[in-house]
DRENDO-1510 file (C-alpha; in Angstrom, 1 decimal, always signed):
<recs>
REC; n; res; u; v; w
REC; 1; UNK; +9.6; +135.1; -193.7 .
REC; 2; UNK; +12.1; +133.0; -191.7 .
REC; 3; UNK; +14.4; +136.0; -191.4 .
REC; 4; UNK; +11.6; +138.2; -190.0 .
REC; 5; UNK; +10.7; +135.5; -187.5 .
REC; 6; UNK; +14.3; +135.0; -186.5 .
REC; 7; UNK; +14.8; +138.8; -186.1 .
REC; 8; UNK; +11.7; +139.1; -183.9 .
REC; 9; UNK; +12.8; +136.1; -181.8 .
REC; 10; UNK; +16.2; +137.7; -181.3 .
REC; 11; UNK; +14.6; +140.9; -180.2 .
REC; 12; UNK; +12.3; +139.1; -177.8 .
REC; 13; UNK; +15.2; +137.1; -176.5 .
REC; 14; UNK; +17.2; +140.2; -176.0 .
REC; 15; UNK; +14.4; +141.9; -174.2 .
REC; 16; UNK; +13.9; +138.9; -171.9 .
REC; 17; UNK; +17.6; +138.8; -171.2 .
REC; 18; UNK; +17.7; +142.5; -170.4 .
REC; 19; UNK; +14.7; +142.1; -168.1 .
REC; 20; UNK; +16.4; +139.2; -166.3 .
REC; 21; UNK; +19.6; +141.3; -165.9 .
REC; 22; UNK; +17.6; +144.3; -164.7 .
REC; 23; UNK; +15.8; +142.2; -162.1 .
REC; 24; UNK; +19.1; +140.7; -161.0 .
REC; 25; UNK; +20.6; +144.2; -160.6 .
REC; 26; UNK; +17.5; +145.4; -158.8 .
REC; 27; UNK; +17.8; +142.5; -156.3 .
REC; 28; UNK; +21.5; +143.2; -155.9 .
REC; 29; UNK; +20.8; +146.8; -155.1 .
REC; 30; UNK; +18.1; +146.0; -152.7 .
REC; 31; UNK; +20.4; +143.5; -150.9 .
REC; 32; UNK; +23.1; +146.2; -150.7 .
REC; 33; UNK; +20.6; +148.6; -149.3 .
REC; 34; UNK; +19.5; +146.1; -146.7 .
REC; 35; UNK; +23.1; +145.5; -145.7 .
REC; 36; UNK; +23.8; +149.2; -145.5 .
REC; 37; UNK; +20.7; +149.9; -143.6 .
REC; 38; UNK; +21.5; +147.1; -141.1 .
REC; 39; UNK; +25.0; +148.6; -140.6 .
REC; 40; UNK; +23.5; +152.0; -140.0 .
REC; 41; UNK; +21.0; +150.6; -137.6 .
REC; 42; UNK; +23.8; +148.8; -135.8 .
REC; 43; UNK; +25.8; +152.0; -135.5 .
REC; 44; UNK; +22.8; +153.8; -134.2 .
REC; 45; UNK; +22.2; +151.1; -131.6 .
REC; 46; UNK; +25.9; +151.4; -130.5 .
REC; 47; UNK; +25.6; +155.2; -130.2 .
REC; 48; UNK; +22.3; +154.8; -128.3 .
REC; 49; UNK; +23.9; +152.3; -125.9 .
REC; 50; UNK; +26.8; +154.7; -125.3 .
REC; 51; UNK; +24.4; +157.6; -124.8 .
REC; 52; UNK; +22.4; +155.5; -122.4 .
REC; 53; UNK; +25.5; +154.6; -120.4 .
REC; 54; UNK; +26.7; +158.2; -120.4 .
REC; 55; UNK; +23.2; +159.2; -119.2 .
REC; 56; UNK; +23.4; +156.7; -116.4 .
REC; 57; UNK; +26.9; +158.0; -115.4 .
REC; 58; UNK; +25.6; +161.6; -115.5 .
REC; 59; UNK; +22.6; +160.7; -113.4 .
REC; 60; UNK; +24.9; +158.9; -110.9 .
REC; 61; UNK; +27.2; +161.9; -110.8 .
REC; 62; UNK; +24.3; +164.3; -110.4 .
REC; 63; UNK; +23.0; +162.2; -107.5 .
REC; 64; UNK; +26.4; +162.3; -105.9 .
REC; 65; UNK; +26.6; +166.1; -106.4 .
REC; 66; UNK; +23.1; +166.5; -104.9 .
REC; 67; UNK; +24.1; +164.3; -102.0 .
REC; 68; UNK; +27.3; +166.3; -101.4 .
REC; 69; UNK; +25.5; +169.6; -101.8 .
REC; 70; UNK; +22.9; +168.4; -99.2 .
REC; 71; UNK; +25.6; +167.3; -96.8 .
REC; 72; UNK; +27.5; +170.5; -97.3 .
REC; 73; UNK; +24.4; +172.6; -96.8 .
REC; 74; UNK; +23.4; +170.7; -93.7 .
REC; 75; UNK; +27.0; +170.9; -92.4 .
REC; 76; UNK; +27.0; +174.7; -93.1 .
REC; 77; UNK; +23.7; +175.1; -91.3 .
REC; 78; UNK; +24.9; +173.0; -88.4 .
REC; 79; UNK; +28.1; +174.9; -88.2 .
REC; 80; UNK; +26.3; +178.2; -88.3 .
REC; 81; UNK; +24.0; +177.0; -85.5 .
REC; 82; UNK; +27.0; +175.9; -83.4 .
REC; 83; UNK; +28.8; +179.2; -84.1 .
REC; 84; UNK; +25.6; +181.1; -83.3 .
REC; 85; UNK; +25.2; +179.2; -80.0 .
REC; 86; UNK; +28.9; +179.8; -79.2 .
REC; 87; UNK; +28.3; +183.5; -79.9 .
REC; 88; UNK; +25.2; +183.5; -77.7 .
REC; 89; UNK; +27.1; +181.9; -74.9 .
REC; 90; UNK; +30.0; +184.3; -75.4 .
REC; 91; UNK; +27.6; +187.1; -75.4 .
REC; 92; UNK; +26.0; +186.0; -72.2 .
REC; 93; UNK; +29.3; +185.9; -70.5 .
REC; 94; UNK; +31.5; +188.6; -72.0 .
REC; 95; UNK; +29.8; +190.8; -74.5 .
REC; 96; UNK; +28.4; +193.5; -72.3 .
REC; 97; UNK; +31.5; +193.6; -70.2 .
REC; 98; UNK; +33.8; +193.7; -73.3 .
REC; 99; UNK; +31.7; +196.5; -74.9 .
REC; 100; UNK; +31.8; +198.5; -71.7 .
REC; 101; UNK; +35.6; +197.9; -71.3 .
REC; 102; UNK; +36.5; +198.8; -74.9 .
REC; 103; UNK; +34.2; +201.8; -75.3 .
REC; 104; UNK; +35.4; +205.3; -74.5 .
REC; 105; UNK; +34.3; +206.7; -71.2 .
REC; 106; UNK; +32.8; +210.0; -72.4 .
REC; 107; UNK; +29.2; +210.7; -71.6 .
REC; 108; UNK; +28.0; +210.7; -75.2 .
REC; 109; UNK; +29.5; +207.3; -76.0 .
REC; 110; UNK; +28.3; +205.9; -72.7 .
REC; 111; UNK; +24.8; +207.1; -73.5 .
REC; 112; UNK; +24.9; +205.6; -77.0 .
REC; 113; UNK; +26.3; +202.4; -75.7 .
REC; 114; UNK; +23.4; +202.1; -73.2 .
REC; 115; UNK; +20.9; +203.0; -75.9 .
REC; 116; UNK; +22.3; +200.3; -78.2 .
REC; 117; UNK; +22.0; +197.7; -75.4 .
REC; 118; UNK; +19.2; +195.2; -76.0 .
REC; 119; UNK; +16.9; +193.6; -73.4 .
REC; 120; UNK; +17.7; +190.0; -72.9 .
REC; 121; UNK; +15.2; +187.5; -71.5 .
REC; 122; UNK; +15.9; +183.8; -70.9 .
REC; 123; UNK; +13.0; +181.4; -70.6 .
REC; 124; UNK; +12.7; +177.6; -70.6 .
REC; 125; UNK; +10.5; +175.9; -73.1 .
REC; 126; UNK; +8.3; +172.8; -72.7 .
REC; 127; UNK; +11.2; +170.6; -73.7 .
REC; 128; UNK; +13.4; +172.0; -70.9 .
REC; 129; UNK; +15.6; +174.0; -73.3 .
REC; 130; UNK; +16.6; +177.6; -72.7 .
REC; 131; UNK; +15.4; +180.2; -75.1 .
REC; 132; UNK; +16.9; +183.6; -75.2 .
REC; 133; UNK; +15.2; +186.6; -76.6 .
REC; 134; UNK; +17.2; +189.7; -77.5 .
REC; 135; UNK; +15.1; +192.7; -78.2 .
REC; 136; UNK; +16.4; +196.1; -79.2 .
REC; 137; UNK; +14.1; +199.0; -78.2 .
REC; 138; UNK; +16.0; +201.0; -80.8 .
REC; 139; UNK; +18.3; +199.6; -83.4 .
REC; 140; UNK; +20.9; +202.2; -84.6 .
REC; 141; UNK; +23.0; +202.4; -87.7 .
REC; 142; UNK; +26.7; +203.4; -87.8 .
REC; 143; UNK; +25.8; +207.1; -87.9 .
REC; 144; UNK; +23.4; +206.7; -85.0 .
REC; 145; UNK; +20.5; +206.7; -87.4 .
REC; 146; UNK; +17.4; +204.7; -86.3 .
REC; 147; UNK; +16.9; +201.5; -88.3 .
REC; 148; UNK; +13.9; +200.3; -86.4 .
REC; 149; UNK; +12.2; +200.0; -83.0 .
REC; 150; UNK; +11.2; +197.0; -80.9 .
REC; 151; UNK; +13.2; +194.6; -83.1 .
REC; 152; UNK; +13.9; +191.0; -81.9 .
REC; 153; UNK; +17.1; +189.4; -83.1 .
REC; 154; UNK; +16.5; +186.3; -85.2 .
REC; 155; UNK; +19.6; +185.0; -86.8 .
REC; 156; UNK; +22.6; +185.8; -89.0 .
REC; 157; UNK; +22.9; +184.8; -92.6 .
REC; 158; UNK; +26.4; +185.6; -93.7 .
REC; 159; UNK; +26.7; +189.3; -93.8 .
REC; 160; UNK; +23.0; +189.8; -93.1 .
REC; 161; UNK; +21.5; +190.1; -89.6 .
REC; 162; UNK; +17.8; +189.3; -89.4 .
REC; 163; UNK; +15.3; +190.8; -87.0 .
REC; 164; UNK; +11.5; +190.6; -86.4 .
REC; 165; UNK; +9.2; +193.2; -85.1 .
REC; 166; UNK; +7.8; +192.2; -81.7 .
REC; 167; UNK; +4.4; +193.7; -82.5 .
REC; 168; UNK; +4.0; +192.0; -85.8 .
REC; 169; UNK; +5.2; +189.3; -88.1 .
REC; 170; UNK; +7.2; +191.7; -90.2 .
REC; 171; UNK; +10.8; +190.7; -90.7 .
REC; 172; UNK; +13.8; +192.7; -91.9 .
REC; 173; UNK; +17.5; +192.2; -92.4 .
REC; 174; UNK; +20.5; +194.5; -92.4 .
REC; 175; UNK; +24.1; +194.2; -93.6 .
REC; 176; UNK; +26.7; +194.2; -90.8 .
REC; 177; UNK; +28.0; +197.5; -92.2 .
REC; 178; UNK; +24.5; +199.0; -91.7 .
REC; 179; UNK; +24.3; +198.2; -88.0 .
REC; 180; UNK; +26.1; +200.2; -85.2 .
REC; 181; UNK; +29.2; +198.4; -84.0 .
REC; 182; UNK; +27.9; +198.6; -80.4 .
REC; 183; UNK; +24.7; +196.7; -81.3 .
REC; 184; UNK; +26.8; +194.1; -83.1 .
REC; 185; UNK; +29.0; +193.8; -80.0 .
REC; 186; UNK; +26.0; +193.3; -77.8 .
REC; 187; UNK; +25.0; +190.4; -80.2 .
REC; 188; UNK; +28.5; +189.0; -80.1 .
REC; 189; UNK; +28.8; +189.4; -83.9 .
REC; 190; UNK; +32.2; +190.0; -85.4 .
REC; 191; UNK; +31.7; +191.9; -88.7 .
REC; 192; UNK; +34.9; +190.7; -90.3 .
REC; 193; UNK; +34.1; +187.1; -89.4 .
REC; 194; UNK; +30.6; +187.4; -90.9 .
REC; 195; UNK; +32.1; +188.9; -94.1 .
REC; 196; UNK; +34.6; +186.0; -94.3 .
REC; 197; UNK; +31.8; +183.5; -93.8 .
REC; 198; UNK; +29.7; +185.2; -96.5 .
REC; 199; UNK; +32.7; +185.0; -98.9 .
REC; 200; UNK; +33.1; +181.3; -98.1 .
REC; 201; UNK; +29.4; +180.6; -98.7 .
REC; 202; UNK; +29.5; +182.5; -101.9 .
REC; 203; UNK; +32.5; +180.6; -103.1 .
REC; 204; UNK; +30.9; +177.3; -102.2 .
REC; 205; UNK; +27.7; +178.1; -104.0 .
REC; 206; UNK; +29.7; +179.3; -107.0 .
REC; 207; UNK; +31.4; +175.9; -107.1 .
REC; 208; UNK; +28.0; +174.1; -106.8 .
REC; 209; UNK; +26.6; +176.4; -109.5 .
REC; 210; UNK; +29.6; +175.7; -111.8 .
REC; 211; UNK; +29.1; +171.9; -111.3 .
REC; 212; UNK; +25.4; +172.3; -112.1 .
REC; 213; UNK; +26.2; +174.4; -115.2 .
REC; 214; UNK; +28.8; +171.8; -116.3 .
REC; 215; UNK; +26.2; +169.0; -115.9 .
REC; 216; UNK; +23.6; +171.0; -117.8 .
REC; 217; UNK; +26.1; +171.6; -120.6 .
REC; 218; UNK; +27.0; +167.9; -120.8 .
REC; 219; UNK; +23.3; +167.0; -120.8 .
REC; 220; UNK; +22.6; +169.5; -123.5 .
REC; 221; UNK; +25.6; +168.1; -125.5 .
REC; 222; UNK; +24.2; +164.6; -125.1 .
REC; 223; UNK; +20.8; +165.7; -126.3 .
REC; 224; UNK; +22.3; +167.4; -129.3 .
REC; 225; UNK; +24.3; +164.2; -130.1 .
REC; 226; UNK; +21.1; +162.2; -129.8 .
REC; 227; UNK; +19.2; +164.6; -132.0 .
REC; 228; UNK; +22.1; +164.5; -134.6 .
REC; 229; UNK; +22.2; +160.7; -134.6 .
REC; 230; UNK; +18.4; +160.5; -135.0 .
REC; 231; UNK; +18.5; +163.1; -137.8 .
REC; 232; UNK; +21.3; +161.3; -139.5 .
REC; 233; UNK; +19.4; +158.0; -139.3 .
REC; 234; UNK; +16.3; +159.7; -140.7 .
REC; 235; UNK; +18.3; +161.4; -143.5 .
REC; 236; UNK; +19.9; +158.1; -144.4 .
REC; 237; UNK; +16.5; +156.4; -144.5 .
REC; 238; UNK; +15.0; +159.2; -146.6 .
REC; 239; UNK; +18.0; +159.0; -149.0 .
REC; 240; UNK; +17.7; +155.2; -149.4 .
REC; 241; UNK; +13.9; +155.5; -149.9 .
REC; 242; UNK; +14.5; +158.2; -152.5 .
REC; 243; UNK; +17.1; +156.1; -154.3 .
REC; 244; UNK; +14.9; +153.1; -154.2 .
REC; 245; UNK; +12.0; +155.1; -155.6 .
REC; 246; UNK; +14.2; +156.5; -158.3 .
REC; 247; UNK; +15.3; +153.0; -159.3 .
REC; 248; UNK; +11.7; +151.8; -159.3 .
REC; 249; UNK; +10.7; +154.8; -161.5 .
REC; 250; UNK; +13.6; +154.0; -163.9 .
REC; 251; UNK; +12.6; +150.3; -164.0 .
REC; 252; UNK; +9.0; +151.3; -164.6 .
REC; 253; UNK; +10.1; +153.6; -167.5 .
REC; 254; UNK; +12.2; +150.8; -168.9 .
REC; 255; UNK; +9.4; +148.3; -168.6 .
REC; 256; UNK; +7.1; +150.6; -170.4 .
REC; 257; UNK; +9.7; +151.1; -173.1 .
REC; 258; UNK; +10.2; +147.4; -173.5 .
REC; 259; UNK; +6.4; +146.9; -173.5 .
REC; 260; UNK; +6.1; +149.5; -176.3 .
REC; 261; UNK; +8.9; +147.8; -178.3 .
REC; 262; UNK; +7.2; +144.4; -177.8 .
REC; 263; UNK; +3.9; +146.0; -179.1 .
REC; 264; UNK; +5.7; +147.4; -182.1 .
REC; 265; UNK; +7.5; +144.0; -182.6 .
REC; 266; UNK; +4.1; +142.2; -182.4 .
REC; 267; UNK; +2.7; +144.7; -184.9 .
REC; 268; UNK; +5.7; +144.2; -187.2 .
REC; 269; UNK; +5.2; +140.4; -186.9 .
REC; 270; UNK; +1.5; +140.7; -187.7 .
REC; 271; UNK; +2.4; +142.8; -190.7 .
REC; 272; UNK; +5.0; +140.3; -191.8 .
REC; 273; UNK; +2.5; +137.5; -191.4 .
REC; 274; UNK; -0.1; +139.4; -193.5 .
REC; 275; UNK; +2.6; +140.0; -196.2 .
REC; 276; UNK; +3.5; +136.4; -196.2 .
REC; 277; UNK; -0.2; +135.4; -196.5 .
REC; 278; UNK; -0.7; +137.8; -199.4 .
REC; 279; UNK; +2.4; +136.4; -201.1 .
REC; 280; UNK; +1.3; +132.8; -200.7 .
REC; 281; UNK; -2.3; +133.6; -201.7 .
REC; 282; UNK; -2.2; +136.0; -204.6 .
REC; 283; UNK; -5.6; +137.3; -205.8 .
REC; 284; UNK; -7.2; +135.3; -208.7 .
REC; 285; UNK; -6.7; +136.6; -212.3 .
REC; 286; UNK; -10.1; +137.3; -213.9 .
REC; 287; UNK; -10.4; +136.7; -217.7 .
REC; 288; UNK; -13.0; +138.8; -219.3 .
REC; 289; UNK; -15.1; +138.5; -222.6 .
REC; 290; UNK; -13.3; +139.0; -226.0 .
REC; 291; UNK; -12.9; +142.6; -227.0 .
REC; 292; UNK; -13.3; +143.7; -230.7 .
REC; 293; UNK; -10.5; +146.0; -231.7 .
REC; 294; UNK; -10.6; +147.6; -235.1 .
REC; 295; UNK; -12.7; +144.9; -236.5 .
REC; 296; UNK; -10.7; +142.1; -235.0 .
REC; 297; UNK; -11.6; +140.0; -232.0 .
REC; 298; UNK; -9.0; +140.1; -229.3 .
</recs>
């Protein structure tokens, strides 16, 4: 009896010790997880701060590029306006005379030169500024083909020369190579200079576009880094939750196993108690009436 009780006590003590050790290990794992999670969060905060600072630098750089682009665009527009004004003044003074002086003196060329000549009218607007209108009755191409009629010169845009129909709001533009040289001379436009200006503008815009593409690539890279950091944090959190759930499941299984063992131990203890009680309290011996055997009384 005492041996059974001692054995059961040892089993229960062992189970209690194991449960205590399992609880200690669970708390230690949870503490390690908390420390690891805190370190991961700290790293994410550092990465987020670096990303925010980089975003601020990128925004400042983008603002500077936009400012420089605006200044460059305005300067280009102002330079084009000044050059156009200089061309206009040069045209007013020298263009017709230069065309007439440089043109051959044959009758056909003289007739074409006269046909290419525009009508120039100068008026003064309400602000007192002079406005000059240059209207081509017929605008010819290099092969003397007709490009349009009653076209008023508007402006030059690199290699393109813009016109507007006097009878409508329709606008059209031609490359300098599509317009007769005499008509360009009357406008004071140098085709080679316009081509060079177009090349400069194209180069400038390619540089601006390259800067924009670089900024877009850097921003895309930052977004990818941010997504990678967030995904890594989520993956780490999912991993820790899965490990914690796995440990909880293992502890639950161990708890159930220990509970089953405790139930079996309790059943064994009850059985031992019953056996002890039966041993201490044997059933009474019943003595019956005498039995006659072969004529004798037993």
